[in-house]
C-alpha positions as CSV (number, residue, x, y, z in Angstrom):
1,M,-2.0,30.4,-15.9
2,T,-3.4,27.3,-14.2
3,V,0.1,26.3,-13.1
4,A,0.6,29.6,-11.4
5,I,-2.8,29.2,-9.6
6,M,-1.9,25.6,-8.6
7,A,1.5,26.7,-7.3
8,E,-0.1,29.3,-5.1
9,N,-2.4,26.7,-3.5
10,L,0.4,24.3,-2.6
11,P,1.6,24.4,1.0
12,A,5.1,25.7,1.5
13,T,6.3,22.6,3.5
14,G,9.7,21.2,2.8
15,D,8.6,17.6,3.7
16,A,8.9,15.2,0.8
17,A,7.3,12.5,2.9
18,R,3.8,14.0,2.7
19,P,3.4,13.9,-1.1
20,R,5.0,10.5,-1.1
21,L,2.6,9.2,1.5
22,R,-0.3,10.7,-0.4
23,S,0.8,9.0,-3.6
24,V,1.2,5.6,-1.8
25,I,-2.2,5.9,-0.2
26,T,-3.7,6.8,-3.6
27,T,-2.0,3.9,-5.3
28,I,-3.2,1.5,-2.6
29,V,-6.8,2.7,-3.0
30,L,-6.7,2.4,-6.8
31,I,-5.3,-1.2,-6.4
32,L,-8.1,-2.1,-3.9
33,I,-10.8,-0.7,-6.2
34,S,-9.3,-2.6,-9.2
35,V,-9.3,-5.9,-7.1
36,M,-12.9,-5.3,-6.0
37,I,-14.0,-4.7,-9.6
38,V,-12.2,-7.9,-10.9
39,R,-13.6,-9.9,-8.0
40,D,-17.1,-8.7,-8.8
41,I,-16.7,-9.7,-12.4
42,F,-15.5,-13.2,-11.5
43,V,-18.3,-13.7,-8.9
44,R,-21.0,-12.6,-11.4
45,R,-19.5,-14.8,-14.2
46,W,-19.0,-18.0,-12.2
47,S,-21.8,-17.8,-9.6
48,S,-24.6,-20.3,-9.8
49,P,-27.2,-19.2,-12.3
50,S,-30.3,-18.2,-10.4
51,A,-33.8,-18.1,-11.7
52,P,-34.5,-14.9,-13.8
53,A,-36.1,-12.2,-11.8
54,T,-39.8,-11.6,-12.4
55,D,-40.7,-8.5,-14.2
56,T,-42.5,-6.3,-11.6
57,T,-44.1,-4.1,-14.3
58,Q,-46.2,-6.9,-15.6
59,H,-49.9,-6.8,-14.7
60,S,-51.5,-9.9,-13.3
61,R,-54.1,-11.4,-15.5
């Protein structure tokens, strides 16, 4: 049932370049997101330890 619905929504173009281009762009975006996540993990792990942030919910005495 869902395959028939999905087949109706697909454009009737004969170009094989468009799906290939779309998959290449998707692959590049996923690789870039993965690189950004790994970079963020490394930066957080090896950055200089800063002073702990003060708790803003504490009341002054």
